[in-house]
Residue, then its C-alpha position, 0 to 999 in steps of 0.5 A: m148355609i145348610k138347613i137341616a130338619l131334625d125329627m126331635m121326637g124320633g129315637d129311644n132317647a128323644p128328645s134329650s139325646n137329640i137336643g144334646g146332639v144339636i148343641e154339640f153339632l152347632s158348637e163345632s160348626d162355623n155358623s154355616a148351619k141351621v137346625y129346625l127342631v121339629g117336635k113338641s115345642d114345650k118339651i123342646s123348650k124345656e130341654l133347651e133351658l139346660y143350654p142357655k148359651i146356645k144361639s137361637k139364630n142357629f136353630e128354629i123350633v117347629n111345633a109338631s103335636d104328634i109322635v111316630l111310635s115304633d108300632d105305627r104302620p108305615s102304610r098309614i102314617l101320612k093319613e093317621k099322623p100328618n102332624s107328627s114330627m117325622v112327617k112334618s120334617i119330611n114336609l119341610l124338605n118337600d117344601n124346600i125349606v130345609d136341605a136335609v132331614v135326620s131322624a132316629g125314628n121308626t125306619g118303616c115310617l120314615l121310608a114310607s113318608s119319604f117315598f110317598k111325599l118326596g117320590t123317587i129320583k128319575n128312573v129309580k124303581r125302589p128306594a133302598l136302605i144301607a148299613f155301614i159295617p167296619s171290616e178288616n181292610g176298612n169298611f163296607l156297605i150292605c144294600d139293601v138292609g130292609a126297605n124291600s123284603s122282596a126285590k127284582p133283578i133291576h132293583l138290585l142293579q140300581f141298588s149297586k149303582m146308587a151305593s157306588v155313588y154314595i161310597n165314592n163321594h162319602f168315603n172317597v172310594p173311587n172304584p168300589k168293588i161290588g159283590l152280590l150276596n149268595i150261598g156260593l161263589e159260582k155263577n149258577k148258584g142261588n135262587e132266580l133273583v140272584k142268578e138273574s141279578y148276576n147276569l145284569m150286574q155283570e153286564y152293567v155294573e162297573g166294579f162287579i166282582g161276582n158272588i160273595e158268600s157271607r163268611y167273606i164279607f169282612d175280608g175286604k173283598a167287596d166295598i159294597v155287598v148287594c142283596d134284597g132287603f129281607t136278606g140284608n136285614i137278617v145279615l145286619k141284625l146277625i152282625e149286631g148281635m154277634t158283635n154285642y155278644n163277642f164284646n160282652l164275652i170279652s168284657s167278662k174275661l178282661d178289664l176293658n178299661k185297662n185294655k187299650t187294644i180292645k177299647s180301640i176295636k170297640k170304638i171301630y164297631n161303635y155305630e155312634e161314630y158314623g151317625a146316619t146313612p141316607i135312604l138311597g133313591v128318594k128325591g131328597l136327602v133323608l138320613k136314618s140314624h140308629g134308634s138308640a142314637s145318643k147325642t154323639s150319634i145325632k151330632n155325627a148324623l147332622k155332620t153327615a147330612e151337611k157333608l152329603h149336601r155339600f157333595n150334592l149327593i142327590n144330583k149325583f144320583e140323578e146323573i146315574s144311568l139307571 
């Protein structure tokens, strides 16, 4: 049985969306999972009253008196809010009580608490955040999208290797193509970070295809796009903004409810379908869900945690030559 800690107070729609996601997840499971509901017990119990048929053996409430807010400082979260639902969830993982943690809360605080409590996998210099993006020929990952605003070539090298293991196991891409995000395709283009990273990746990364420009990342040329977290976060938010803008523009001209093609495209770009992605490099399975996660998103996040645990993802990271 897999045991998952869910940060019940994390996310814009908490705790109701988290409870709803747990209920849907457990209703579709075969009693092979148990979810630890970590948060304010009175609020959780009140939400559970809406679901009287749920079996209590499949979940357990863990009281946490505090909440991590969006403006809390990651560097001080362990000291200032040790009794928060997020930190207590990480503690459960650190104490081997659960196998995975899912949170839709403050990304920086989740990253910091995971890093300082769990540590990193052997030889990993920095953890990384990834984003899953639909594209013309399937899907691709961007790594890093915010964990490291500054990075060194060795970090980008390790990001590419960890992302390769992840996409291989989770999305069944056996020989992923890896591109280095740059302002041009030529080897001599870009700043020192990119040029030095190019040389390292060319020598040590299987499947490295060289530089890739941002205008080509949706063309299916690369399964993984590697960059520093500052650049990746800007790219990710630009993609989110442009996607929302384009769908709003289209919806103002067409009746989306009657256009099956547009509805199917919108579903592809719906983050709820993908649930959550793991923090790469920390010594434990910690998944970050979207801050605006709905119950569907939380359900899928829990499913992803279950799947990655079954694949022994952390053990596979430890087998990488870094």
